[in-house]
FILUM-53203 format. One record per residue (C-alpha): residue number from 0; x, y, z. Coordinates in nm, 4 decimals. Layout:
FILUM-53203
<node ronu="NUM" east="X" north="Y" up="Z"/>
...
//
This chain:
FILUM-53203
<node ronu="0" east="4.5178" north="-7.6094" up="6.3926"/>
<node ronu="1" east="4.7427" north="-7.8597" up="6.6109"/>
<node ronu="2" east="4.8414" north="-8.1855" up="6.4761"/>
<node ronu="3" east="4.9915" north="-8.4699" up="6.6388"/>
<node ronu="4" east="5.0553" north="-8.5095" up="6.9677"/>
<node ronu="5" east="5.2380" north="-8.2916" up="7.2398"/>
<node ronu="6" east="5.5478" north="-8.2239" up="7.2495"/>
<node ronu="7" east="5.7872" north="-8.0146" up="7.4801"/>
<node ronu="8" east="6.0423" north="-7.8211" up="7.2773"/>
<node ronu="9" east="6.1895" north="-7.6378" up="7.6245"/>
<node ronu="10" east="6.1737" north="-7.6370" up="7.9803"/>
<node ronu="11" east="5.9991" north="-7.3604" up="8.0957"/>
<node ronu="12" east="6.1707" north="-7.0414" up="8.2780"/>
<node ronu="13" east="6.3128" north="-7.0463" up="8.6389"/>
<node ronu="14" east="5.9805" north="-6.8731" up="8.7437"/>
<node ronu="15" east="5.7438" north="-6.9822" up="8.6024"/>
<node ronu="16" east="5.8885" north="-7.3496" up="8.6480"/>
<node ronu="17" east="5.9456" north="-7.1642" up="9.0696"/>
<node ronu="18" east="5.5273" north="-7.1076" up="9.0745"/>
<node ronu="19" east="5.4211" north="-7.4193" up="9.0081"/>
<node ronu="20" east="5.6336" north="-7.5743" up="9.2412"/>
<node ronu="21" east="5.4467" north="-7.3417" up="9.4942"/>
<node ronu="22" east="5.0919" north="-7.4383" up="9.3384"/>
<node ronu="23" east="5.1616" north="-7.8007" up="9.3362"/>
<node ronu="24" east="5.2950" north="-7.7995" up="9.6911"/>
<node ronu="25" east="4.9836" north="-7.6373" up="9.8135"/>
<node ronu="26" east="4.7390" north="-7.7824" up="9.6284"/>
<node ronu="27" east="4.8867" north="-8.1155" up="9.7725"/>
<node ronu="28" east="4.8837" north="-7.9914" up="10.1663"/>
<node ronu="29" east="4.5627" north="-7.8007" up="10.1644"/>
<node ronu="30" east="4.4068" north="-8.1874" up="9.9512"/>
<node ronu="31" east="4.4963" north="-8.2855" up="10.2973"/>
<node ronu="32" east="4.2876" north="-8.1114" up="10.5138"/>
<node ronu="33" east="3.9380" north="-8.1645" up="10.5815"/>
<node ronu="34" east="3.5440" north="-8.1080" up="10.3832"/>
<node ronu="35" east="3.5014" north="-7.8620" up="10.1188"/>
<node ronu="36" east="3.7323" north="-7.6167" up="10.3487"/>
<node ronu="37" east="4.0398" north="-7.7802" up="10.2157"/>
<node ronu="38" east="3.9048" north="-7.8320" up="9.8522"/>
<node ronu="39" east="3.7665" north="-7.4434" up="9.8065"/>
<node ronu="40" east="4.1503" north="-7.2824" up="9.9946"/>
<node ronu="41" east="4.3446" north="-7.3137" up="9.6816"/>
<node ronu="42" east="4.0687" north="-7.1653" up="9.4620"/>
<node ronu="43" east="4.0563" north="-6.8509" up="9.7535"/>
<node ronu="44" east="4.4103" north="-6.8279" up="9.7672"/>
<node ronu="45" east="4.5733" north="-6.8991" up="9.4058"/>
<node ronu="46" east="4.2954" north="-6.9137" up="9.2130"/>
<node ronu="47" east="4.3196" north="-7.3271" up="9.1172"/>
<node ronu="48" east="3.9472" north="-7.4621" up="9.1737"/>
<node ronu="49" east="4.0185" north="-7.8556" up="9.0583"/>
<node ronu="50" east="4.0181" north="-7.9573" up="9.3522"/>
<node ronu="51" east="3.6638" north="-7.8217" up="9.4169"/>
<node ronu="52" east="3.3526" north="-8.0676" up="9.3866"/>
<node ronu="53" east="3.1317" north="-7.9845" up="9.0788"/>
<node ronu="54" east="2.8390" north="-7.9636" up="9.4496"/>
<node ronu="55" east="3.0475" north="-7.7476" up="9.5646"/>
<node ronu="56" east="3.0844" north="-7.5035" up="9.2745"/>
<node ronu="57" east="2.7475" north="-7.5085" up="9.1755"/>
<node ronu="58" east="2.6626" north="-7.3826" up="9.5249"/>
<node ronu="59" east="2.9319" north="-7.1431" up="9.4615"/>
<node ronu="60" east="2.6741" north="-7.0398" up="9.1775"/>
<node ronu="61" east="2.3562" north="-6.9820" up="9.2993"/>
<node ronu="62" east="2.4942" north="-6.8309" up="9.5887"/>
<node ronu="63" east="2.6950" north="-6.5609" up="9.3750"/>
<node ronu="64" east="3.0201" north="-6.6642" up="9.5504"/>
<node ronu="65" east="3.2208" north="-6.8182" up="9.2954"/>
<node ronu="66" east="3.3961" north="-6.4758" up="9.2293"/>
<node ronu="67" east="3.5782" north="-6.5682" up="9.5216"/>
<node ronu="68" east="3.7273" north="-6.8322" up="9.3559"/>
<node ronu="69" east="3.8325" north="-6.6524" up="9.0734"/>
<node ronu="70" east="4.1732" north="-6.4474" up="9.1854"/>
<node ronu="71" east="4.0448" north="-6.0803" up="9.1536"/>
<node ronu="72" east="4.1521" north="-5.6591" up="9.2053"/>
<node ronu="73" east="4.0307" north="-5.7639" up="9.5919"/>
<node ronu="74" east="4.3243" north="-5.9707" up="9.6161"/>
<node ronu="75" east="4.6019" north="-5.7547" up="9.4308"/>
<node ronu="76" east="4.4931" north="-5.5415" up="9.7191"/>
<node ronu="77" east="4.5325" north="-5.7454" up="9.9691"/>
<node ronu="78" east="4.8784" north="-5.8398" up="9.8601"/>
<node ronu="79" east="5.0041" north="-5.4924" up="9.7680"/>
<node ronu="80" east="4.8287" north="-5.3089" up="10.0999"/>
<node ronu="81" east="4.9844" north="-5.5381" up="10.3199"/>
<node ronu="82" east="5.3318" north="-5.4178" up="10.1696"/>
<node ronu="83" east="5.2936" north="-5.1179" up="10.1564"/>
<node ronu="84" east="5.1849" north="-5.0718" up="10.5506"/>
<node ronu="85" east="5.4662" north="-5.3154" up="10.6603"/>
<node ronu="86" east="5.6530" north="-5.1048" up="10.4526"/>
<node ronu="87" east="5.5739" north="-4.8122" up="10.6920"/>
<node ronu="88" east="5.5566" north="-4.9812" up="10.9896"/>
<node ronu="89" east="5.9607" north="-5.0268" up="10.9401"/>
<node ronu="90" east="5.9971" north="-4.7034" up="10.8549"/>
<node ronu="91" east="6.0872" north="-4.8001" up="10.4711"/>
<node ronu="92" east="6.0436" north="-4.4620" up="10.2613"/>
<node ronu="93" east="5.7679" north="-4.4693" up="10.0118"/>
<node ronu="94" east="5.9855" north="-4.5116" up="9.6819"/>
<node ronu="95" east="6.1177" north="-4.8047" up="9.8371"/>
<node ronu="96" east="5.7563" north="-4.9117" up="9.9219"/>
<node ronu="97" east="5.6382" north="-4.8900" up="9.6213"/>
<node ronu="98" east="5.9203" north="-5.1055" up="9.4209"/>
<node ronu="99" east="5.8984" north="-5.3753" up="9.7146"/>
<node ronu="100" east="5.5048" north="-5.4093" up="9.6118"/>
<node ronu="101" east="5.5974" north="-5.3410" up="9.2128"/>
<node ronu="102" east="5.8196" north="-5.6462" up="9.2544"/>
<node ronu="103" east="5.5554" north="-5.8517" up="9.4566"/>
<node ronu="104" east="5.2292" north="-5.7696" up="9.2758"/>
<node ronu="105" east="5.4723" north="-5.9336" up="8.9650"/>
<node ronu="106" east="5.5783" north="-6.2574" up="9.1883"/>
<node ronu="107" east="5.1626" north="-6.2651" up="9.3035"/>
<node ronu="108" east="5.0485" north="-6.2465" up="8.9093"/>
<node ronu="109" east="5.3571" north="-6.5373" up="8.8007"/>
<node ronu="110" east="5.2010" north="-6.7515" up="9.1108"/>
<node ronu="111" east="4.8305" north="-6.7235" up="9.0671"/>
<node ronu="112" east="4.8761" north="-6.7414" up="8.6881"/>
<node ronu="113" east="4.7668" north="-6.4145" up="8.4488"/>
<node ronu="114" east="4.4295" north="-6.4987" up="8.3655"/>
<node ronu="115" east="4.1863" north="-6.1711" up="8.2487"/>
<node ronu="116" east="4.0995" north="-6.0914" up="8.5952"/>
<node ronu="117" east="4.4146" north="-6.1115" up="8.7423"/>
<node ronu="118" east="4.5782" north="-5.9035" up="8.4076"/>
<node ronu="119" east="4.3172" north="-5.6450" up="8.4937"/>
<node ronu="120" east="4.3568" north="-5.5781" up="8.8846"/>
<node ronu="121" east="4.7200" north="-5.5796" up="8.8596"/>
<node ronu="122" east="4.7446" north="-5.3025" up="8.5786"/>
<node ronu="123" east="4.5006" north="-5.0946" up="8.7753"/>
<node ronu="124" east="4.7168" north="-5.1812" up="9.0759"/>
<node ronu="125" east="5.0231" north="-5.0959" up="8.9030"/>
<node ronu="126" east="4.9089" north="-4.7306" up="8.7998"/>
<node ronu="127" east="4.8075" north="-4.6671" up="9.1147"/>
<node ronu="128" east="5.1259" north="-4.7447" up="9.2143"/>
<node ronu="129" east="5.3252" north="-4.5683" up="8.9911"/>
<node ronu="130" east="5.0484" north="-4.2214" up="9.0307"/>
<node ronu="131" east="5.1315" north="-4.2685" up="9.3766"/>
<node ronu="132" east="5.5551" north="-4.2424" up="9.3156"/>
<node ronu="133" east="5.5070" north="-3.9201" up="9.0970"/>
<node ronu="134" east="5.3315" north="-3.8192" up="9.3608"/>
<node ronu="135" east="4.9386" north="-3.7331" up="9.1491"/>
<node ronu="136" east="4.6665" north="-3.8137" up="9.2954"/>
<node ronu="137" east="4.4430" north="-4.1488" up="9.1239"/>
<node ronu="138" east="4.0716" north="-4.1354" up="9.1116"/>
<node ronu="139" east="3.9071" north="-4.5364" up="9.0072"/>
<node ronu="140" east="3.7153" north="-4.4455" up="8.7192"/>
<node ronu="141" east="4.0235" north="-4.3091" up="8.4884"/>
<node ronu="142" east="4.2137" north="-4.5353" up="8.6570"/>
<node ronu="143" east="4.0472" north="-4.8523" up="8.5623"/>
<node ronu="144" east="3.9584" north="-4.6860" up="8.2343"/>
<node ronu="145" east="4.2967" north="-4.6761" up="8.0945"/>
<node ronu="146" east="4.3621" north="-4.9888" up="8.2480"/>
<node ronu="147" east="4.1129" north="-5.1622" up="8.0155"/>
<node ronu="148" east="4.2141" north="-4.9328" up="7.7233"/>
<node ronu="149" east="4.6052" north="-5.0696" up="7.7699"/>
<node ronu="150" east="4.5148" north="-5.3932" up="7.7890"/>
<node ronu="151" east="4.2735" north="-5.4048" up="7.4850"/>
<node ronu="152" east="4.5178" north="-5.2468" up="7.2489"/>
<node ronu="153" east="4.7913" north="-5.5026" up="7.4227"/>
<node ronu="154" east="4.4668" north="-5.8004" up="7.3445"/>
<node ronu="155" east="4.1644" north="-5.7262" up="7.1550"/>
<node ronu="156" east="4.0813" north="-6.0995" up="7.2106"/>
<node ronu="157" east="3.9992" north="-6.0479" up="7.5980"/>
<node ronu="158" east="3.6717" north="-5.8170" up="7.4938"/>
<node ronu="159" east="3.5637" north="-6.1648" up="7.4481"/>
<node ronu="160" east="3.6488" north="-6.3064" up="7.7813"/>
<node ronu="161" east="3.3884" north="-6.3357" up="8.0499"/>
<node ronu="162" east="3.6193" north="-6.2934" up="8.3175"/>
<node ronu="163" east="3.7314" north="-6.0335" up="8.1983"/>
<node ronu="164" east="3.4402" north="-5.8409" up="8.1109"/>
<node ronu="165" east="3.2734" north="-5.9486" up="8.4688"/>
<node ronu="166" east="3.6398" north="-5.8291" up="8.6325"/>
<node ronu="167" east="3.5930" north="-5.4412" up="8.4629"/>
<node ronu="168" east="3.1903" north="-5.4812" up="8.5072"/>
<node ronu="169" east="3.2215" north="-5.5478" up="8.9477"/>
<node ronu="170" east="3.4869" north="-5.2833" up="8.9836"/>
<node ronu="171" east="3.3296" north="-5.0071" up="8.7472"/>
<node ronu="172" east="3.0051" north="-5.0681" up="9.0036"/>
<node ronu="173" east="3.1074" north="-5.0261" up="9.2835"/>
<node ronu="174" east="3.3169" north="-4.6836" up="9.1839"/>
<node ronu="175" east="3.0072" north="-4.5931" up="9.0866"/>
<node ronu="176" east="2.7550" north="-4.7673" up="9.2376"/>
<node ronu="177" east="2.8409" north="-4.8238" up="9.5754"/>
<node ronu="178" east="2.8984" north="-4.5129" up="9.7524"/>
<node ronu="179" east="2.4833" north="-4.3622" up="9.6009"/>
<node ronu="180" east="2.3373" north="-4.6928" up="9.7603"/>
<node ronu="181" east="2.5228" north="-4.6796" up="10.0642"/>
<node ronu="182" east="2.3322" north="-4.3177" up="10.0829"/>
<node ronu="183" east="2.0155" north="-4.4338" up="9.9866"/>
<node ronu="184" east="2.0369" north="-4.7939" up="10.2228"/>
<node ronu="185" east="2.1345" north="-4.5238" up="10.5451"/>
<node ronu="186" east="1.8102" north="-4.3324" up="10.5251"/>
<node ronu="187" east="1.6617" north="-4.6761" up="10.6861"/>
<node ronu="188" east="1.9587" north="-4.8762" up="10.8402"/>
<node ronu="189" east="2.2874" north="-4.7500" up="11.0435"/>
<node ronu="190" east="2.5190" north="-4.6240" up="10.8385"/>
<node ronu="191" east="2.8140" north="-4.9323" up="10.9019"/>
<node ronu="192" east="2.5187" north="-5.2253" up="10.7596"/>
<node ronu="193" east="2.4617" north="-4.9439" up="10.4326"/>
<node ronu="194" east="2.8253" north="-4.9633" up="10.3482"/>
<node ronu="195" east="2.8675" north="-5.3647" up="10.4020"/>
<node ronu="196" east="2.5303" north="-5.4115" up="10.1924"/>
<node ronu="197" east="2.5737" north="-5.1572" up="9.9655"/>
<node ronu="198" east="2.9742" north="-5.3306" up="9.8040"/>
<node ronu="199" east="2.8348" north="-5.6606" up="9.7112"/>
<node ronu="200" east="2.4710" north="-5.4854" up="9.5651"/>
<node ronu="201" east="2.6400" north="-5.2863" up="9.3571"/>
<node ronu="202" east="2.8940" north="-5.5173" up="9.2101"/>
<node ronu="203" east="2.5885" north="-5.7863" up="9.2060"/>
<node ronu="204" east="2.3639" north="-5.5119" up="8.9952"/>
<node ronu="205" east="2.6518" north="-5.3934" up="8.7605"/>
<node ronu="206" east="2.8038" north="-5.8056" up="8.6975"/>
<node ronu="207" east="2.4125" north="-5.9062" up="8.6495"/>
<node ronu="208" east="2.3565" north="-5.8712" up="8.2957"/>
<node ronu="209" east="2.5705" north="-6.0344" up="8.1328"/>
<node ronu="210" east="2.5474" north="-6.3310" up="8.4543"/>
<node ronu="211" east="2.1942" north="-6.3987" up="8.3047"/>
<node ronu="212" east="2.4369" north="-6.5048" up="7.9826"/>
<node ronu="213" east="2.5696" north="-6.7679" up="8.1757"/>
<node ronu="214" east="2.3335" north="-6.8626" up="8.4339"/>
<node ronu="215" east="1.9888" north="-6.7834" up="8.3097"/>
<node ronu="216" east="1.8372" north="-6.8241" up="8.6950"/>
<node ronu="217" east="1.8802" north="-6.4683" up="8.9905"/>
<node ronu="218" east="2.0755" north="-6.5952" up="9.2325"/>
<node ronu="219" east="1.7826" north="-6.4712" up="9.5835"/>
<node ronu="220" east="2.0222" north="-6.5037" up="9.8820"/>
<node ronu="221" east="2.3170" north="-6.3555" up="9.6481"/>
<node ronu="222" east="2.3995" north="-6.0497" up="9.8755"/>
<node ronu="223" east="2.3534" north="-6.1653" up="10.2025"/>
<node ronu="224" east="2.5581" north="-6.4830" up="10.0930"/>
<node ronu="225" east="2.8089" north="-6.2137" up="10.0160"/>
<node ronu="226" east="2.6863" north="-6.0264" up="10.3206"/>
<node ronu="227" east="2.8614" north="-6.2876" up="10.5697"/>
<node ronu="228" east="3.1221" north="-6.4847" up="10.3411"/>
<node ronu="229" east="3.3298" north="-6.1191" up="10.2077"/>
<node ronu="230" east="3.4989" north="-6.0582" up="10.5068"/>
<node ronu="231" east="3.6254" north="-6.4316" up="10.5902"/>
<node ronu="232" east="3.8180" north="-6.3889" up="10.1800"/>
<node ronu="233" east="4.0665" north="-6.1677" up="10.2522"/>
<node ronu="234" east="4.1965" north="-6.3617" up="10.5302"/>
<node ronu="235" east="4.1714" north="-6.6615" up="10.3306"/>
<node ronu="236" east="4.3340" north="-6.4777" up="10.0816"/>
<node ronu="237" east="4.6137" north="-6.3438" up="10.2999"/>
<node ronu="238" east="4.6531" north="-6.6871" up="10.5389"/>
<node ronu="239" east="4.6834" north="-6.9111" up="10.2168"/>
<node ronu="240" east="4.9091" north="-6.7096" up="10.0314"/>
<node ronu="241" east="5.1567" north="-6.7003" up="10.3290"/>
<node ronu="242" east="5.1318" north="-7.1069" up="10.3481"/>
<node ronu="243" east="5.1657" north="-7.1198" up="9.9582"/>
<node ronu="244" east="5.4976" north="-6.9536" up="9.9661"/>
<node ronu="245" east="5.6457" north="-7.1188" up="10.2891"/>
<node ronu="246" east="5.5803" north="-7.4331" up="10.2465"/>
<node ronu="247" east="5.9154" north="-7.5415" up="10.0489"/>
<node ronu="248" east="6.1253" north="-7.2577" up="10.2873"/>
<node ronu="249" east="5.9905" north="-7.3245" up="10.6646"/>
<node ronu="250" east="5.7168" north="-7.5998" up="10.6363"/>
<node ronu="251" east="5.6480" north="-7.5322" up="10.9908"/>
<node ronu="252" east="5.5063" north="-7.1943" up="10.9188"/>
<node ronu="253" east="5.3088" north="-7.3209" up="10.6132"/>
<node ronu="254" east="5.0819" north="-7.5584" up="10.7356"/>
<node ronu="255" east="5.0424" north="-7.3370" up="11.0581"/>
<node ronu="256" east="4.8803" north="-7.0507" up="10.7982"/>
<node ronu="257" east="4.7178" north="-7.3805" up="10.6179"/>
<node ronu="258" east="4.5472" north="-7.4873" up="10.8735"/>
<node ronu="259" east="4.4046" north="-7.1452" up="11.0182"/>
<node ronu="260" east="4.3064" north="-7.1131" up="10.6623"/>
<node ronu="261" east="4.0889" north="-7.3326" up="10.6138"/>
<node ronu="262" east="3.8544" north="-7.1581" up="10.8945"/>
<node ronu="263" east="3.6734" north="-6.9027" up="10.6398"/>
<node ronu="264" east="3.7139" north="-7.1477" up="10.3748"/>
<node ronu="265" east="3.5106" north="-7.4272" up="10.5547"/>
<node ronu="266" east="3.3149" north="-7.0527" up="10.6519"/>
<node ronu="267" east="3.2545" north="-6.9920" up="10.2920"/>
<node ronu="268" east="3.1599" north="-7.3172" up="10.1652"/>
<node ronu="269" east="2.9333" north="-7.3819" up="10.4246"/>
<node ronu="270" east="2.7732" north="-7.0376" up="10.3639"/>
<node ronu="271" east="2.7727" north="-7.1286" up="9.9968"/>
<node ronu="272" east="2.5985" north="-7.5232" up="10.1194"/>
<node ronu="273" east="2.3784" north="-7.3160" up="10.3457"/>
<node ronu="274" east="2.1691" north="-7.1118" up="10.1177"/>
<node ronu="275" east="2.1828" north="-7.3027" up="9.7809"/>
<node ronu="276" east="1.9782" north="-7.5517" up="9.9894"/>
<node ronu="277" east="1.7623" north="-7.2465" up="10.0913"/>
<node ronu="278" east="1.4226" north="-7.2948" up="9.9720"/>
<node ronu="279" east="1.3613" north="-7.0731" up="9.6486"/>
<node ronu="280" east="1.8005" north="-6.9986" up="9.5894"/>
<node ronu="281" east="1.7322" north="-6.9289" up="9.2426"/>
<node ronu="282" east="1.4609" north="-6.7214" up="9.0970"/>
//
């Protein structure tokens, strides 16, 4: 139990000072952008939701889009995937690409702060990279199970963290349910559309038993909202991260990336506002 006033015992290590400075610069620059797009962008890119208004936050929750403002496995996958693709394009060996991916992944975790969902995603990504380095195949469920076991062995209190639980359930839902749902839906819908619908639906079905504890209502338009908003999320994430890293080094590049990232961010916010105001948004 804390007693008395807080006082600084020592300065943060250099890497935490570096990440704090980047986040502060990025948040200040995004605040200059108009409307909900500027307020939502730090949440989409680095998980910083302090600028999101209560009204927008309620709209995101009412449309099952609030997971986009929490850095998750999708963000880690995008970052690692880009490094691997760019490395291959420049002719780098597999070992170099994996090593660079691990370094960038560690920097990404420090930048966005290692909350429960980020740790789960980062450990899974690291396990996949180690399996790739050893030449062994990796499968989703065993990797997810091993990541959960490792993290709970290190910190058992994660089992009480809703962010960690939802992250694990969403990932398991995608691994277990997305394929069968896509096959069932493809009987009546074109296969690409069936796949697109099955992804948010699988995550929603897996998470709903826990989500109902946090918000005793069902977002009626959640799947449709996710279907429309999800394609914009990786664009906002990648451009937002580029802006965050480059603002202090090459301001012109940072501000350009920030301005472009505002578009998908504003689109996601508009989707949330529209469906949250639609009749019967929650049941």
